[in-house]
N, C-alpha and C positions, 0 to 999 in steps of 0.2 A: 139661558145661554147669554153670556156677555160677549159683545163683538166691539171693538174699538179700532179706529184708524189712527195712526200716529198723527197724521195731519190734522185730526180732529182735537187732539190733546194740545198742540203747540199753541201757546198764547192764552191758555186757560190756567185756572188755579191748580191744574195738575202738571203744569210745566214749571218746574220749581228750579230756581237757580240759587247757587251758593252765594252768601253774603261776600265771600272771599273772590268770587269771580272765577274760581277755578273748575266748576262743573255745571252742567244743567242735566236735570233729571225729569224725564218725562214719565209720569207715574200712571202706568196703564191700568194696574189693579191696586187697590188700597183695602184697608181693613173694613170700610163700610161695604165693599163689595162681597164680603163673607165667603172668601175662598180659603181663609186659613194662612195665607201668606199675601206678600205684596210683589208686584213684578214691574220693573223700571227699564226704560231704555235711556240709559246714561252717556253724556259725552263729558270726557275729562279733557279739558282744553290743552292744547300743545304748549310746552314750555312752562307748565305748572307742576307743583308738587302739592299734595293734599295729605294732611294728617288725619288718619282714620283709625279709630278704635271702638267697634261695635261691642261695646261692653254689654249692651242690653239686647242685642239681636244676633241671629246667625245670618250670614249672608253667603250666598253663591253667586259667582260672577263668571259670565262667558264673553270673552272679547270676540267682537265681529269685525273690527277694523282698528288699525293703527297700531303703533308700538310704544312701549313704554316699560316701566318696570315697578316692581313691588318690593320694598325693603321691610323685612321682618325686624322691628326695633329691638326686640328682646335677644335676637341672635345675631343680627347683622346680615342674615342670609338676604341675597339678592336674587329676585325671580324675574326672568324676562317675560314680558307680556306682549303678546302679538295675536293676530287673527287667529282663532282657533283655541286659544289658551282659556282653560277653566280653573279657577281656584275657589275653594270653599273655607271660609273662616271658621273653622270648626272649634277652635279654642279662643275665639275672640282675640285674635293676634292684633296687637297694635302695630300700625305699619304707616310708611310713606308710600303713596302711589304717584309716581311720576310719568307724565305723558311727554313723550318725545315728538309725537305727532298727536292729532286729536285721536283719542282712544273712545271707541264706541262700545259701551259695555251693556250687556242684558243681565240684570240683577234681580235676585228673589230674595226676600227678606222674611224671617220668622222671629218674632211675631211680626205680623204684617203692620207697615207704617200707615199712619193717618194721611199723609201727604204734605204735611207742614214742617217735617223735620229738616233740620240743618245741622252741621257739625259744630259742637261747642268748642271751646279752647283747647279741649283733651282730645278732640276728634270723636266725640261720642255724640250719637243721636239720642235724645232723652226718649222716655216712654211717655207718649202723649195719649190723652184721651180724645175720642172724636167730638 
């Protein structure tokens, strides 16, 4: 069994911040935990927009606080995000995620992340080895 407290993650190598300064991700489960997915508690900071395109991963997200919107770049569709909203990027949708207030998001990735990933210029997380 794996048990972790968020307070024990903050300030460690599992507390990852985007080089752009738009988000902080507390990575509670990673590939090395051998669960087949990774599990994150992520904050998207108010007043920011992040380009995201998980070309190499599937992601499901559940918002547990804040408000914002997701814009699907291929279609222009705007999806409001607020506490209680879940979305799954089942087709690797390239999108902008904008936070009107701090968005607290619970995220699951497959394949699981190693913990060092950050978005590249295209919004992609690379496939990294442990």
